[in-house]
N, C-alpha and C positions, 0 to 999 in steps of 0.2 A: 478425503483429500480435496483437490481442487474442484473436481466435478460436483462434489457435495455442496461446496460454497457457491458454485455457479448456479446450481439448481435452486439454492435458497434465495438468490437475488431476484426480486420481482419488480415489475414496473409499478410504481406507486406515485401518483401525483401528490404533491404537497401544496397546501394552501396557507396563506397568511391572512388573518383578519386585520383589516385596516380601517381606521376612522380618521377623516380629515376634519379638523375643527373649522367651522365657519362662524365667525363672530363668537357669540357666547353659547351657541347651541351645537350639538353634535348630530350629524345626520345618521341615518341607519347604517349599521355596519355593512360594508360591501366585501364581497369575496374577491380577492386579488390573487391570481395565480402567481406563485413564487417558487422558483426552482431551488430545491435543497438537495445536495448530493446524498445518495444512499450511502450509509456507512455500515461496514461489516468488520469482522475481526479475522485476521489470518493467524491460525494456530495449528500446531501439530505438524504432521508430515507435509511438507510443501514440495519436496523433491526426494528422490531416492537417497540422496546424500546429505540432506539438510532437514532440520527439525526446528520449528518455532517453539521455544520453551516458554515464551510469554506472549499472550495475544497482542497483535499489532493492529491498531485500528486503520482501516483503509477506506478511502473515499471512492465511490463508483459514480462516475458522471457520464451522462450521455450528451454528446455534442450535437449541434444543430444538424449536422450531416448524417446523424444516426450512428456514428462511431462512438467508442467508449474510451474513457481515460480512467485508469485506476492509479491512485497515488496515496501517499501517507504524509502526515504533517510533522513527523519526527525526523526522518532521514531524507525527506524530499525526493524520494525515488518515484518513478511513474512507469506505467505500461500503457500502451495504446493498441487498440484492435478494432476490427470490424464488428465484433460482438463481445459480450462480457467475458466469455471463456478465453478468447484470444487475448483480450486486454489483461486478464488475470495471469495467463501464462507468461505474457511479456513482462508484467510487473514482477513476478517471481524470478524470472531470468535476470532482470535488471537488478533486483535486490541481492541476489546471489553474486552477481558480478561486482556490485558495489562492496559487499562484504569481503570478497576475495581480494579486491584492489586495496582496501584499507588494511587487510591482514598482511598483504605483501609489503606494504610501506610502513608498517607499524614499528619495525626495528630502527628505521632511520629518521622517523618523524614523531615528535612528542604529541602533536595534535592527533595524528592517526592512532597512536598508542592509546590515548584516552578515548577516542572515538571507537576503537576496536573493543575496549572494555564495555562501553555502552551497548554496542551492537551485540556483544556476546550475552547480554541479558535478554536478548530477543531470539537470536538464532545460534544454532550449534551445528557444526559439521559432524556427521555420523560415520563418514567414510575416511579411513586413513589415506586413501589414494586421491583425495580432493583437497583443495585449499592449500594452505601454507605448508603442511607436512609434505604434500606431493611436490611442491615447488622446491623445498629444501632437498628432498631425496633426488630429484632430477638434476639439480645443479651440482651435486657432488661428483 
């Protein structure tokens, strides 16, 4: 689950080789530090009530102040924390909140209905007492 992914995330510097052309000759290749976010996949049990049925690529970035931001490039959700695990937990919480919000609004909004269909190719609720089913039951 989440701790397994957190343990798999390691500090790794990335470098980009760069050559600047001077006249008609190329100087020797120099090593230029280049920050590239670490990427991982969120898959499987992410919460007791939610399961990722398709891997979702996430970006793990360390900020200058040592904090971490985890985000995805598909749904534009992010989580922030003092360490990777806190950022990952925040990301999962934000992603579930986003899913539930879209799910609640999907009956009244065509955009949300299409977005929900897309979200459901990644995440599924495994508990009948969470999400849209719980909201309908409580409002009756």
